[in-house]
N, C-alpha and C positions, 0 to 999 in steps of 0.2 A: 487374559484380563477379565475380571469380573464385570458383569453387566452394570452393577451398581457403580463401579468406579468409572466406567464409560459414561454413565448417565450424569454423574456429578461433574465429570470433566466437561461434558457438553454444556451443562448449565453455566459453569464457570467461564467457559470459552465464549458463550453467547453474551454473557454479561460484559466481558471485556471488549468484544467486538462492537457492542451497541453503546459503550461508554464513549463520551466525547473525546476525540483525539485527533492527531494529525491525519490519519488515514481517512477517517470520516470526513474531515474538512476538505481533504484533497478530492474525494469523490463528489461531494456536494458542489465544490467550486467548478469541477468539470461539467456537472450537470447544468449549472446555472449559466455557464459561459458557452457551452457547446451543445447541450441538449441530452436527451435520454440515451442515445446510442453511445456517445462518448463516455458518459458516466458509468454505464453498466459495463462496457468493455474494459475501461480502465480499472474498475473495481475487480473484474475477473483477473486481470493481469497482476494486480497486487496480491490477490488471494493465491494465485499460482506460485508466487514467490515463497509462500509458506513451505512448499515442498523442499526448497533448497535449505531453508533454516532448520527444518525438521531433520533432514539428513545430516546437516552440519552438527546439530546437537546430539543426534544418535551416535555419530561416529567420532565425536570429540573435536571437530574442527572449531566449534564455537568456543571451546575451552582455550584455544590459542588466542582468540581475541580477548578473552578475559585475563589471560596471564601476560600478554604482550601489549604494552602501551603503544609500541611502534606499529604493530599490525592494526590495532584498533584505530589509531589516528589516520593511517593511510586510507582505510575504508571509510572513515568518517568524513574526511575532507573530499574524497572522491564523490561521496554521496551529496555533500553540500554543493560541490561544483556542478553536479548534474542537475540539481534542483534550480540553481541559479540560471543554468542554460535553459531549462524549461520555462523559466520566467521570461527570459529574452524571446524564446520561441512564441510564447503566448502573445506578446506585444507585436512581434514581427508578423505573425499569421493574421492578426487583426488588421494590420496595415495593408497587407496583401489583399485581404477581403475588401477593405474600403476602396482600394484602387481598382479592384475587379480585373486585375491583369491576368490572373491564373485561377484555376479551381483550387481553393485553399482548403477544401475539406480533408481532414486528416484521415488516413486509412485506418481500418480496424486493426490491422497488424501493428501500426505505429502506436495506436492508443494502448493496445495490450502490452506492447514492449515497454512503453513508458511506465506503466503501472508496475510491471514485473521488475524492471531495473530499479525503480525507486524503492521497492520493498527489499530486494536482495542486497543492495549496497548500503543498507541502513544497519550499522553494527548494533544499535540499541535493540533492534528487533531480534537479532541473533542472540544477544545476551538474555533477552526476555525468554526465548524458547529454551535456552540452556537452563534457566532457573525454573521455568514453569512446568515443562513436561515431566521432569524427574519426580515431582511431587505426587504424580498419579501412577507412577511405575511401582509394581509389586516385585521387588527384587528377589524375594523368596520363590516366586513362580518361574524365574529364569526368563530367557529370551528377552532381555532388556531392550536390545536394539529393535526387535520386532514390536514390542509394546510401544516404544517411542514413535516408531513409524506409523503405527495404528492411530495413536493419539494425534499425531500431526495430520493424518488424513481426516480425522473427525473435525479437527479445528478448521481445516481448509474447506470442508463441505459446508459447515455452518456459516463460515465467513462469506463464502460465495453466495449463499442464500440471502443473508442479511444485506450484503453489499449490493446485490441485485435489486432488492427492495429500495434501499437508500438511493441508488442510482436512478431507478425508475421514477421515484417520487420527485427528486430534485431535478431530474431531466425533463419531467413533464412541464414544470415551470420554465425550465431553461429553453424548451422548444418554442414557447411563446415569446421569450426574450430574443432568441436567435432570429426570429422573423422580423424583428424591429432593430435594424442596424444601429440606430442612435443609442438605444439602450444596451445592445449587445457589446458595443465598444467599451462601456464602463465595466461590464462584467468580465471582459477580457483583461482589463487592468486589475480587477479584483483577483482573478486567477493568478496573474503575474505576482501580485502582492502576496498571495498565499504561498506560492512557490518560493518567493524570496524569504518570507518569514520562516518557512520550514527549513530552508537551506541554512539560514543564519542560526536557527535553533539547533540544528544538527552539528554545525561547525563549532558551536560553543558548548556542546554537551560533554559530559564527563562519563567515564565508565561507571 
């Protein structure tokens, strides 16, 4: 792969990562409701999901989602159901915090897992990588799969960098909010609303 191609891909990927969208909204909501640690780790989990979509695009699995409405719908509704479950969890965890019955701090593993699962089970992301990565592949140079895996790695690295910054900034404000339970309660409801809207958006999406 030529360095110029990798550079243009990096610029395009960075622009896409920084453009307003569900992923950015998700990370910001986590930062406002839970603080810096939650936002950054959740963002890392979402970025790690790129590795799955890259391999799926490179080895043709994403093509199955594109060609099969049945497979697409199964993954779509599974993703929507998971997001609605996270909305319920956001409200439930805030209630537990208010009652102070148990330590309600979510573990780093759970935060990472949530971000990872949200990214992986979104068929729209899978189809995006199927359409986006091949545009930067030089088929005459051969090693198409290796080129796509390399591009996916570049995308994941830059996304991790920018999501860390987004998570850190939104989480800095969120850390102040978390220290004030009265305000924190409303941001937990905001997070639940974000999860719900993303879930409904995914459920109503088309290929």
